[in-house]
MARLOLO-916409 format. One line per 2 residues: number of its first residue (from 1); for each residue x, z, y of C-alpha. Coordinates in pm, 1 decimal, padded with zeros to 6 digits, always signed. Layout:
NUM	X Z Y  ... $
//
This chain:
1	+10574.4 +12317.0 +10429.2  +10947.8 +12375.3 +10471.8 $
3	+11015.4 +12005.8 +10528.9  +10759.5 +11992.4 +10808.4 $
5	+10891.8 +12318.9 +10952.9  +11235.6 +12160.7 +10977.0 $
7	+11075.8 +11894.6 +11196.4  +10912.9 +12158.2 +11416.8 $
9	+10564.3 +12104.3 +11274.2  +10368.7 +12382.3 +11105.6 $
11	+10123.9 +12293.6 +10828.4  +09902.0 +12521.2 +10622.3 $
13	+09908.9 +12564.3 +10246.5  +09572.2 +12386.3 +10228.6 $
15	+09710.6 +12089.1 +10420.7  +10019.0 +12081.7 +10198.2 $
17	+09807.4 +12082.9 +09883.1  +09540.9 +11833.5 +09990.2 $
19	+09727.5 +11515.2 +09880.5  +09880.9 +11676.7 +09571.1 $
21	+09921.2 +11449.3 +09272.1  +10040.5 +11136.7 +09451.5 $
23	+10397.4 +11009.3 +09493.9  +10582.0 +11263.1 +09708.1 $
25	+10660.3 +11004.4 +09975.2  +10290.4 +10913.2 +09988.3 $
27	+10221.7 +11286.8 +10000.5  +10421.4 +11317.1 +10323.3 $
29	+10249.0 +11010.3 +10468.6  +09906.9 +11156.6 +10388.0 $
31	+09986.6 +11485.6 +10561.1  +10122.3 +11304.2 +10866.7 $
33	+09795.7 +11109.7 +10884.1  +09588.5 +11426.6 +10915.9 $
35	+09463.4 +11431.4 +11278.8  +09569.8 +11790.6 +11341.6 $
37	+09918.5 +11728.4 +11201.6  +09955.6 +11394.4 +11380.7 $
39	+09862.3 +11558.2 +11710.9  +10113.3 +11835.8 +11652.9 $
41	+10385.1 +11581.2 +11572.1  +10315.1 +11389.3 +11894.0 $
43	+10324.2 +11712.2 +12092.0  +10663.6 +11804.9 +11947.1 $
45	+10826.9 +11459.9 +11947.6  +10642.2 +11260.1 +12216.9 $
47	+10564.7 +10985.3 +11965.1  +10408.1 +10920.7 +11625.8 $
49	+10610.9 +10965.4 +11309.3  +10781.2 +10643.1 +11199.7 $
51	+10929.3 +10505.6 +10877.5  +11268.6 +10659.5 +10951.5 $
53	+11104.6 +11001.6 +10989.1  +10917.6 +10958.0 +10662.8 $
55	+11230.5 +10851.6 +10474.4  +11427.3 +11143.5 +10616.1 $
57	+11154.0 +11390.5 +10524.9  +11127.3 +11249.7 +10173.6 $
59	+11501.6 +11286.8 +10119.4  +11479.4 +11647.0 +10238.9 $
61	+11182.9 +11709.8 +10010.4  +11368.3 +11580.5 +09705.8 $
63	+11663.5 +11808.7 +09780.2  +11440.8 +12113.5 +09832.2 $
65	+11225.3 +12033.9 +09529.3  +11521.7 +11998.3 +09295.5 $
67	+11661.7 +12329.8 +09416.8  +11350.3 +12523.9 +09317.2 $
69	+11188.4 +12332.4 +09029.5  +11341.5 +12544.0 +08754.3 $
71	+11198.6 +12857.0 +08916.6  +10845.4 +12722.3 +08870.7 $
73	+10872.8 +12546.7 +08534.8  +10722.3 +12809.1 +08305.2 $
75	+10457.7 +12664.3 +08076.2  +10102.0 +12769.5 +08156.1 $
77	+09960.7 +13019.2 +07901.9  +09773.0 +12838.5 +07626.5 $
79	+09974.9 +12518.5 +07654.9  +10171.7 +12549.5 +07331.6 $
81	+09864.2 +12646.3 +07127.3  +09672.5 +12347.0 +07259.9 $
83	+09965.9 +12114.6 +07194.3  +09989.9 +12243.5 +06837.6 $
85	+09616.8 +12187.2 +06786.2  +09647.9 +11833.9 +06923.4 $
87	+09943.1 +11762.8 +06695.1  +09742.4 +11883.5 +06395.5 $
89	+09485.0 +11616.0 +06479.3  +09755.9 +11352.2 +06490.3 $
91	+09725.0 +11307.4 +06866.2  +10009.0 +11190.1 +07086.7 $
93	+10079.9 +11355.7 +07420.9  +10199.5 +11181.6 +07733.9 $
95	+10281.1 +11304.4 +08081.8  +10251.3 +11143.3 +08424.6 $
97	+10365.6 +11285.6 +08756.1  +10402.3 +11222.3 +09127.2 $
99	+10762.9 +11343.2 +09103.4  +11055.3 +11102.3 +09083.3 $
101	+11269.4 +11061.9 +08771.0  +11532.3 +11313.6 +08879.9 $
103	+11266.4 +11580.9 +08926.1  +11089.9 +11488.8 +08603.6 $
105	+11411.3 +11514.5 +08404.2  +11456.2 +11872.8 +08526.9 $
107	+11104.5 +11960.8 +08412.9  +11146.5 +11786.6 +08077.5 $
109	+11462.6 +11985.7 +08011.9  +11287.9 +12312.1 +08098.2 $
111	+10988.8 +12215.3 +07883.2  +11214.8 +12145.8 +07584.7 $
113	+11360.1 +12494.9 +07616.5  +11001.3 +12618.8 +07581.5 $
115	+10934.2 +12399.8 +07274.8  +10738.1 +12121.9 +07444.5 $
117	+10846.7 +11756.9 +07444.8  +10586.3 +11491.4 +07530.5 $
119	+10586.6 +11161.1 +07342.9  +10605.6 +10975.1 +07674.3 $
121	+10683.2 +11093.4 +08026.6  +10625.9 +10860.0 +08319.8 $
123	+10692.6 +10901.7 +08689.4  +10645.9 +10691.3 +09000.6 $
125	+10990.2 +10534.9 +08956.4  +10867.6 +10365.6 +08637.3 $
127	+10570.4 +10171.7 +08778.8  +10472.7 +09952.7 +09076.0 $
129	+10274.0 +10236.6 +09233.2  +10161.3 +10587.4 +09146.7 $
131	+09824.2 +10758.7 +09154.7  +09543.9 +10678.6 +09214.9 $
133	+09653.1 +10350.4 +09054.1  +09639.5 +10357.9 +08672.7 $
135	+09985.3 +10225.4 +08593.2  +10157.0 +10547.3 +08483.0 $
137	+09875.1 +10633.5 +08243.2  +09865.1 +10277.7 +08113.0 $
139	+10240.3 +10260.9 +08059.8  +10235.7 +10597.8 +07883.4 $
141	+09972.1 +10454.8 +07648.7  +10188.8 +10148.9 +07586.9 $
143	+10495.6 +10360.8 +07510.4  +10292.8 +10573.8 +07270.0 $
145	+10121.7 +10263.8 +07125.8  +09778.2 +10414.0 +07179.4 $
147	+09466.8 +10206.9 +07242.0  +09188.2 +10137.4 +07334.3 $
149	+09170.3 +10329.3 +07664.5  +08847.8 +10504.2 +07563.3 $
151	+09051.1 +10672.6 +07287.1  +09263.0 +10842.9 +07553.0 $
153	+09192.6 +11162.4 +07749.2  +09357.6 +11215.1 +08088.0 $
155	+09394.2 +11581.3 +08184.1  +09490.6 +11677.2 +08538.8 $
157	+09439.4 +11924.0 +08821.2  +09406.9 +11695.6 +09125.8 $
159	+09168.4 +11430.3 +09252.6  +09439.3 +11158.2 +09218.5 $
161	+09478.1 +11266.5 +08853.2  +09110.8 +11197.8 +08794.8 $
163	+09129.2 +10868.3 +08984.5  +09427.6 +10764.4 +08771.6 $
165	+09243.7 +10832.5 +08448.1  +08918.4 +10669.2 +08551.7 $
167	+09097.5 +10363.3 +08688.5  +09269.8 +10334.3 +08350.0 $
169	+08934.7 +10347.4 +08167.0  +09006.7 +10686.3 +08009.4 $
171	+08808.5 +11006.1 +07969.7  +08909.1 +11255.2 +08238.8 $
173	+08928.7 +11634.1 +08218.4  +08996.8 +11836.0 +08532.9 $
175	+09161.4 +12179.7 +08536.6  +09064.0 +12447.4 +08791.1 $
177	+09199.3 +12798.0 +08732.9  +09556.6 +12702.6 +08647.5 $
179	+09570.9 +12404.1 +08879.1  +09622.8 +12279.2 +09230.5 $
181	+09265.1 +12316.8 +09351.9  +09272.5 +12693.1 +09305.2 $
183	+09637.8 +12684.4 +09409.3  +09732.5 +13039.1 +09310.8 $
185	+09999.2 +13194.4 +09093.8  +09902.1 +13388.7 +08783.0 $
187	+09964.7 +13716.0 +08970.0  +09757.1 +13604.5 +09268.4 $
189	+09467.5 +13509.9 +09041.5  +09483.1 +13851.4 +08875.3 $
191	+09464.8 +14017.8 +09218.6  +09136.3 +13850.2 +09314.2 $
193	+08805.2 +14029.0 +09274.1  +08572.8 +13883.3 +09014.6 $
195	+08331.3 +13751.0 +09276.2  +08605.0 +13588.7 +09483.0 $
197	+08757.0 +13421.4 +09178.1  +08415.5 +13294.0 +09071.2 $
199	+08353.2 +13151.7 +09418.6  +08688.1 +12976.1 +09434.7 $
201	+08659.4 +12835.9 +09083.6  +08311.9 +12701.8 +09162.2 $
203	+08445.4 +12525.6 +09472.1  +08730.8 +12370.7 +09272.1 $
205	+08492.8 +12261.8 +08997.4  +08254.7 +12103.2 +09246.9 $
207	+08535.0 +11905.6 +09412.4  +08681.8 +11775.3 +09086.8 $
209	+08341.8 +11695.0 +08938.5  +08250.7 +11506.2 +09255.6 $
211	+08572.9 +11306.9 +09211.7  +08435.6 +11183.0 +08881.2 $
213	+08585.4 +11411.9 +08617.6  +08394.5 +11378.0 +08291.7 $
215	+08467.1 +11742.7 +08212.4  +08598.3 +12040.3 +08408.5 $
217	+08775.6 +12332.6 +08239.2  +08961.0 +12637.5 +08368.6 $
219	+09284.9 +12573.8 +08179.8  +09447.4 +12360.7 +07912.5 $
221	+09364.6 +12631.2 +07660.6  +09000.3 +12525.2 +07691.7 $
223	+09066.5 +12161.8 +07599.9  +08995.7 +12146.9 +07225.5 $
225	+08613.8 +12193.3 +07242.0  +08606.4 +11914.7 +07502.2 $
227	+08790.4 +11683.1 +07262.7  +08522.6 +11760.1 +07001.3 $
229	+08253.7 +11659.0 +07249.7  +08435.7 +11339.0 +07340.9 $
231	+08473.4 +11245.7 +06973.9  +08101.4 +11298.8 +06923.7 $
233	+08019.6 +11080.5 +07223.7  +08254.4 +10807.4 +07100.5 $
235	+08090.3 +10818.5 +06758.6  +07754.2 +10774.3 +06931.5 $
237	+07883.6 +10462.1 +07103.4  +07948.9 +10614.5 +07448.8 $
239	+08240.6 +10506.6 +07661.7  +08395.2 +10670.7 +07969.3 $
//
């Protein structure tokens, strides 16, 4: 939102979040392609946004993102318990992101301080293209030496996350309450009435299920029962 403001264009939080999960440069391109935003850009600049504009905005975004990442790097409640449970099962844990390597390294450092280090961590700099293409998930599997793809579960909180997992032939689990579709801080969630929270969670679940998620959960702390169900389905001969 700040990057667009610097270019005299105002976007809403919903518009900013809509393309979440893709490469940040693609994220800017997707917002600029929204008819309302494109019209506002033309009104302000007497032309459409061009490649130079996009490159400039991406550079600004990287600078702004790096300046604030550490302020928003606290692990979501339930993460460490779920990781420990996965480790007890002998599972490996990978990470993929729409951030670039510089941003990812900041987050990996903060995660290590909080006792979490994934076995593989891939970003858009490591592959030909990011989400919805499957390459980050596939390369993470290669680095962890995990196969076949139906033995892998992709967990994410955006539609491109689900697309990435499905395109890689993996099971997909979407997150609502602690993710992008709800789009609220822990304090903001706590401030909602029960009915309003239920309504918003239902809308997020519907959107992610419609995108093809095999399962939808509120947070990563709810993952282990889903893994039990996936194991049962695999044993019965099912595939994602």
